[in-house]
N, C-alpha and C positions, 0 to 999 in steps of 0.2 A: 125363440118362442117368447111371445109377449107376456109380461106379468103385470097385473093390475092390483093396486092397493088403494084403499080409501082411508082417510083420516083428516084430522084438523091440521092443516099445513101452517106452520109458523113461518111467516114471511118477515124475516128480521129486518132487512133494509127498509121495507115499507111499513114496518111496525103494525102488522095486522095478522089475524088468525082467521082462516076460513076453511070450510069443509071442502075437501078436494079429492080428486082421483088421480093417482100417478100411473102412467103407462110406461113400463120399463121395457126397453128393447136391448137385449144383451146387457152390457155393463153400464148403459146410459139411460137417462130419463128422456123418453121420446116426446112425451106430452104431459102437461099438467092441466087438468080440467077443474074449473071452479064449479062445484055442485051447489053451494050455498054460501052467501057472504057471512053467514053466522056459523059458529062452531056447532058440531053435533056432540052433545054432552055424553053420548054413549060411545063415542069413538076415541081412539088413541090420538095422541098428538105427534105429528111428523115434524121432526126437527133436524137441521143439519147435524152431522156427527160432531162429537166433542174432540178437541185437540189439546193434548198436553204440550204446551209451548216450550218446555225445556225439561228434559228428563235424561238421566243417565240410566239406561236400561239395566246396566250391570248391577246397580244397587238393589234391584228386585231379586237378585241372586238367580235370575232366570235368563236363559238365552232369549233372543228377541221373539222367536216363534212361540215360546211358552208365555212370555209377557203378553203377547197379543191374545192368547187364549183366555187369559184372565181379564184383560182390559176391555174386551168387547162386551163383556157382561154389564159394563157400566156405560155403554154408549160411546166409548172412545174408539175412533176410527183411524186416528193418525197421531203421530208424535213428531216433535222436533227433538231429535236424539243426538246427544253429544257422546261419541264413543271414546271419550277422553280416558276412562278408567282402563279399558283393555289396551288402549294405545300406549299407556305408560308401562304396561307389562310386555306387550308383544309388538308394538310399533304398527306399521301399516298392515302387517299380516292380521293384527287384531281388528283393525277397521274393516278389512275385507271379510273377516269371519262374520262380523255383525251384519254387514250388508247381505252377504250370501244367505245366511240363516233367515233373516227377515224376509227375503224375497221368496221364500218357499211357502209363505202363508198369505191369505188374503187380508192384509193390513198395510197401512200406508206409513211406513217408517221413512223419515226424512233425516238422514244422517249428515253431520257436519264434519269439517276438517279440524281435528284437535289443534288448538293454537299453542298450547303450553305443555309440551312433552320433552323433557320433564317439566313439572310445574315450576320448580325453582332449581337453582344450582346448589341448594343446601341439603339435598337428599339424594339417595341412590334410587334410580329408576331402571327399568329394563330396556328402555329405548330412548331415542332422541329423534324428533322431527324438526329439522331445520327449515329455514324459509323456502328452500328449493323443494323439499319434500311436501311442505304444506301447499305450495303453489301447484305441484303435480296433483295433489288430491283435489284442490279446488277446480282444476281444469276438467275434472270428471263430471259427467252428467248425473251420476248417482251421489254426488256431494253437493249439498244445497246452500251451505253457509260456512262462515268461519266461526267455530265454536268459541265459547266464552274466553275472552282475553283476560286471564287472571293476573297476568303480570302488569298490574296497573302502574307500578313504579317505572317499568320499561316504557309504557305509553307516555307517562308524564315527562320522562327524561328523553323521549324520542329516540330510544335505543334502535339502532339501524336494523337489527335482526327482527325485532318486534314490528317495526314499521313496515318492513318488507312483506311480512305476512298480511298485514292489514291492507297494504297497497295492492297485493295480488287479489284479495277478495273484492275490493272496490273496482279494480280494473275489469274483473270478470262479472261485475254486476251482482255480487252475492252479499247478503247482509253480514254484518260483524256483530256478534254478541258480546256484550260487556260483562264485567264482573268487578264491581268496585264498592265493597261493603264500607259504609260510613263515609265515603268521599262526598264532600260538600263544597259549595261555593266555587272559588276560582279553580281549585284542583279538579272538581267535577267538570267544570267548563273546559279545562284543558284536556281532560280525558275524553270527553264527548267530541271535542274538536279533532281528536286523533282518529275519529272514524267509528266510534262505538254507537250502536243504534238501540240497544236494549240493556236493561239490568234486572236481574232477578235476586239481587243480594240486599235490597233495602230492608232495614229492620225498624224503621220509624216512618210515620206519616210525613214528617217534615223533610226527611231525606228523599222520600219518593216524590214529594211535591217539587222540591228543589230541582231534581233531575228532569221531571216532566216539563217544568217551565223552561228548561234549557234544551228541550227538544228530544229527550230520550223517551222511549217507550218502556213502561214498567210491567214486569211480570210479577203477579201476586203469587207467592210461593206458599204451598202448604204440603209438606212431605212428611216422612216418618221421623226426621230429625229437626229440620228447620221449619218453623211454623210462624209465618208472618201475615196470615190472612187477616186476623183481627186488627193488626196495626195499620194495614194498608187498604182495606176494602173501601173505605170512604173515598179513596181516590177515583173509584169507578164512577161516582156520581158526577164529578166535574170533568173527567177526561175519558169518556167511554170509548173514544176512538184510539186511545193510546195504552189500553190496559189489556193484558192477557192473563190466563191462569196457567200455573205449572206446579209440578210436584218436586222437580229437581232430583230427589232421591226417595224412593218408595219401596219399603220392604214388602215381601209377598203376603204377609198376614194382613197388612192394611190395604193392599191391592185387592184382596178378596172382598173387602167391605165396601169399597167405592173408589172413585177416581175424581175426575173433573166434575162429574154430576153432583158430587157431594158439595163442592164449592158453590155450584149454582144454587142449591137448596139453601145453603147458609147465607148466601148473599140476598136471596129473596126474603129470608126471615128478618133481615135488616132493612127491609122495605126499599131495596134498590130496584129500579125499573127492570122488568123482565127482559125487555128487548136489549137493554144495555148489558145485562148479565150474559145473555146468549151471544151478543156481539163479541164480548171478551172470550167466551168459551169456544165459539165456533167460527167466527168470521175474521177477527183481527189477525190471528196467526196465519191463516191462509193467505191473506193479502200481504202481510209483511214479508213472509218467507217465500211467496210465490209458489205455494204448495199445489201439487197436482191432486186436487181434492174437489169433489162436487159440493155445491152450496144450494141445492134444491132449485135449480133452474133448468128449463128445457135445454137439452143438449149436454148438460153436466153429467159427470160420473154419478151413478146412483149410490151415493154415500149418504146415509141418513140413519136416524134412530126413531123408533116408535116409543113414546113415553106414555106411561099410564096416567100421569097427572103433571101439573105444572107447579107443584109444591115440593114434593120429595124427589122429583126427577127420577123415579124408578123406571128402569128400562124394560120394555116388553120385547123388543127385537132390535137388532143392529144389522144394517145392510152395508156392504162395501162392494163397489163395482157391480151392483145388481145381484149380488149373492147374499143370502141371509146367513150371517156368521154367528148369530146368537138368537135363540128364541126358546120360549117355554122353560126358562131357567137353565138351559144347557148351551155351553159354548160348542159351536160346530167346527172350530179350528182344531185340526188333528195335529198330534205330535209328529215331529220330523226327526229323522236319524241325525245325530250330531256327533262329529269326531272332535274331541277336545284339542285345544292348543294351550300351551302353558310355557312358562319360564320360571323354574323353581329349583334353585341350586344349593340351598343351604342344608346343613346337616343338624342333627339334634344337638342341643346345648346341654350344659351341666348346671347344677345349682351354683357352682363357683362363678359362673358367668353373670349371675344375677346380683352378686354382692356389691354393696356400696360401702367401701371401707375407708373413706377419707377421714381425717381427724375430726373435721366438722363439716356439716352440710350447709352451705351458705346460699343455696339457690332458692328462689321462690317456688311455690307449688302452683300447678295449673288448677284453675277452678272451672269445672264443667257445669254448664247451665242446661237444664232440661228444655228441649225444644229450640235450641239455638246452636249455631255453628261457632259463634264467637265464644271466647273463653275469657276468664279473668286471671288475675295473678295474686298470690297471697304470700306475703313474707312469713316464714315459719319460725315459731318460737320453740323453746325447749320442750314444751308440753305437746307439741304436734307430732314429733318423731319418736320412734322407739329405736334403741340400739341394743343388739344382742351379739355378743362375742365380736365386737368391733364392726358389725354389719348393720347399717341403717335399714330397717324393715318397715313394713306397713303398720299403721296404728289404726285399726278399725274403730277404736273408741272415739277418735277425733276425726274419723273419715279422711284420714291422710294415708293414701294407699300408694304402693309402688306401681309405677307404670313403666313398661318396657317396650322398646321397638327393636326387632331383630331384622337385619338385612337378609332378604330372601334370595338375592341375586348372587351373592358370594359370601364366603365365610368371613365374618368380621365380629368384633366385640359388640354385644348389645348396648344400646343407649338406655339409660335409666334415669328416672326422675320420680316426682311424687305429684299426686293429683287429689283434689278434694271434689266432692260432688257425685262420685260414682256410687257411693253408698253400700258397697259390699261389706258384710260383717264376717264373711268366711268364704273360702273357695276362690275361684278365679275364672275369668273369661278371656278368650283370645280370638284373634281374627286375622286372616290374610287380606281382608278388605280394609284397607287403611289409606284413606285419601291423602295424597294423590298418587304416590308411587307404589302403594300396596305392598309394603313390607309387612311383617307380622307385628301386630300390636297386642299387648296383653295388660291386664290390670288384675290385682288380686289382694287378698287379705294376708297372704303369707308366701314366702318364696317357693316352697315345695308345690303349692297349688299352681302358682304362676308357671313354674317349670313344666308341670304336667300338661297344662293347657297349651303352652307353646309347642311342646313336642307332639301333641296330638295333631296340631295343624301341620307341622312339618312332615309327619308320617303320611298324611293324606296329600301332601304337596298342594295344600290350600284348603281352607275351610273355616268354619266357626266352631269353637269348642267351649264347653262349660265343665268345670270341675267342682263338684260339691263333696262334702264329707262322705256321702253315701254312694255317689256314682259319678261317672264321667260320660260325656256325650259329645259327638262331633257331627257336623253337617259338612260332608265333603263337597268341595267346589273345584272340580277338575278342570274347568275352563278358565285358564289364567288365574286360578285361585280366587275367582270372582263369582263364577256362575256354576250352577248344577246343570247336568244334562237330563235330569229327571222331569217327570210331569209336574207342571206348575202347581197343581193342587197338592201333590205329595210334598213338594218343597215347602209350600206354605204351612202344611201341617207339621213338618219337621222343625221349621223355624219357630213356629208357635210354641212347641215343646221346649226348645232351647231358651226362648224368651222367658218361659215360665220358670225354668230352672235358674236362670240368671236372677230373676226377681225373688226367687226363694232364698237367694244368698243375701238378700237385704236391700238390693237396689230399688229405689223408688222412681227411677227414670222411666218415662213412657216407652223408650226403646233403647235399652242398655247397649246392645251391639251397634246400633246405628250411631249413638253418641260416641262410643269408643272409637269407631272408624274415623271420626273427624278430629280426633285429638292429635293426629299427625298432619293435619291440613295446614301447612305453613302460610298459605296465602290469605288466610282469614285470621285476624288478630284475636286474642293478644298473645297468649303463650301456648306453644305447641311443642311436641317432641318428634324430631325426625330420627332416622337411624344414625345420624351423626351427632345428635345432642339436643339440648334444650334451646328453643328458638323463640325470639321475640318477633312476632309477626307485625308489630307496629313499626319497629325500627329496622326490620329485615336484617337481623344479625343474631348470631349465637350468643348466649349468655356465658 
């Protein structure tokens, strides 16, 4: 049955907007008729759908089908999704879970083959994907690219295993995503020459420009933890053909508020050209990744959004394959039945496991920065630490708190260190979302609270927990300890309450749980904590 829609069609390649009529036949656009060369001020704007060019769906705490339910409300019709998180826990079975779940809803997930499982050899993960396993994934039609190559030292040193993964992708004609925070000059050139095509880890304009000039495409990232939009957006003025937008990691509460459409509105407020903005948001990812996505042309898939205006980019309706999946403020994507998969083998710990009883503590503290994945390092003096009965403990007065990582895959002594910047004055928070191996990570103002927070997560075999003097709360994440099986809106509400509780403990961070989850991410400098100890991400060695 034919469907007919009218609106102001945004023709991005030809940089024009005109009043048009779309004739849809099944999942495709059969005909586009120009009704007037001038826009109709009373009509909505018809725009190609928005694409998140790099996102770990797992970070939303939602399975793909529930992520889609929330994302279509903001005009997102597709993602370039790296299933790296669940792969580190469950291997290829985890990748298959994401693909199968995503296929059950009208949304265009484009998954990649995780390139770094485990992310490093300095932590315990639940799986390993060697070059053969990665090649077998890349040979599949439902795998579109090689996900971010975080092992940039391996690329620079031309490690045979690393280069075999890259060679497989290039041989099969699939793009290779980069990951090289802070890499500049000759090192960046060698990394790019190794086969990398994109980077979403730039945190300064100069770094982004350097990589653009050497042939890379840059993804401007604005997620729940890492926020690089303001530093990088000016690159879009000079390189509109090489810029894309992404979130990387987005928690469910922020996904409720907006997605790529928010970045379009912010870019427009900076007086960047509308068509260049939409090229980055809608066109460039499709062309780079060869996505199976319509771009408002006759014969294309009917993938598009209706926008109320071209200032706030508020979405009136979202269409995918000729089906209206969002309209009138309601997502029309239904929940699907989900059977969790997991790997969680540790048992509850005791307060003795948390003690730091050396004669003197000579290691630096991690410094957490709000809105950044990179960390700093601080040499600690006598005033920073507290010692009680021979045990070094948190000192909330100086914001020097104990941080703990517990191996979730087998029984092992917890790793312990200290961190500044989390801001807790009391209580503790813990999470089984701890990039990239997803062991249990916790931080708190005292050992007893840290213990309770960790054991709450262990009892649920995965989740986020918060312990306050008055109450304890946990959000269970039964899918790999990373995702809930519940309705996306319910998960967002539960997460919002946990976030409120964490901030009631004194944290001033925009997203305390998201920031905590990256304190074990060894591939981003400077100082991080793995389940095996304190790690210098700049020199790639334990302290």
